[in-house]
C-alpha positions in Angstrom: -1.6 16.9 9.3 1.6 17.6 7.4 3.4 14.7 9.1 0.6 12.3 8.3 0.6 13.3 4.6 4.3 13.0 4.5 4.4 9.6 6.0 1.6 8.3 3.6 3.7 9.7 0.7 6.8 7.8 2.1 4.8 4.6 2.2 3.7 5.1 -1.4 7.3 5.7 -2.5 8.3 2.5 -0.8 5.5 0.6 -2.5 6.6 2.0 -5.9 10.3 1.1 -5.1 9.2 -2.5 -4.2 7.3 -2.8 -7.5 10.2 -1.5 -9.5 12.9 -3.7 -7.9 10.7 -6.8 -8.1 10.1 -6.2 -11.8 13.9 -5.5 -12.4 14.8 -8.9 -10.8 12.2 -11.0 -12.3 10.9 -9.2 -15.4 7.3 -9.3 -14.0 5.6 -9.7 -10.7 5.1 -13.3 -9.4 2.0 -14.2 -7.5 3.5 -13.5 -4.0 4.8 -10.1 -5.0 1.5 -9.2 -6.6 -0.4 -10.2 -3.5 2.1 -8.2 -1.3 1.7 -5.2 -3.6 -2.1 -5.3 -3.5 -2.0 -5.7 0.3 0.3 -2.7 0.6 -2.0 -0.6 -1.7 -5.0 -1.6 0.5 -3.2 -0.4 3.6 -2.3 2.8 1.8 -6.0 3.2 0.9 -7.0 2.8 4.6 -4.4 5.3 5.8 -5.6 7.8 3.2 -9.1 7.5 4.6 -9.0 10.3 7.2 -7.1 12.6 4.8 -8.9 12.0 1.5 -12.0 9.8 2.2 -13.5 9.9 -1.3 -10.3 9.1 -3.0 -9.4 6.4 -0.5 -12.8 4.7 -1.0 -12.4 4.8 -4.7 -9.0 3.3 -4.4 -10.3 0.6 -2.0 -13.0 -0.4 -4.5 -10.6 -0.4 -7.5 -8.5 -2.9 -5.5 -11.5 -5.3 -5.7 -12.4 -5.1 -2.0 -16.0 -5.7 -1.3 -16.6 -4.2 2.1 -16.3 -0.4 2.4 -12.8 0.7 3.3 -14.2 3.0 6.0 -15.8 0.0 7.7 -12.7 -2.2 7.9 -10.5 -2.4 11.0 -7.4 -0.1 11.1 -4.2 -1.8 10.0 -2.2 -3.4 12.8 1.6 -3.6 13.0 3.2 -6.8 14.3 6.8 -6.5 15.4 7.1 -10.3 15.8 9.5 -12.1 13.4 7.8 -15.1 11.8 9.6 -18.4 12.6 
């Protein structure tokens, strides 16, 4: 349980760092960075589901998602490099 919480916190720290660095470079987030940030927060909400289901669902809905976060497929990692 501790490892899961620690890794979710690490992901959140990386999302915050991405936001901070993107804003430092450009002054504000462009469309691509905003979409990437929202997608990262959606993954974070899904990963929080087993640990804090009520909070995760509220975050999911605050992100503007229509389907319940608990009903969405688990995030999949692709190790392929896009061409």
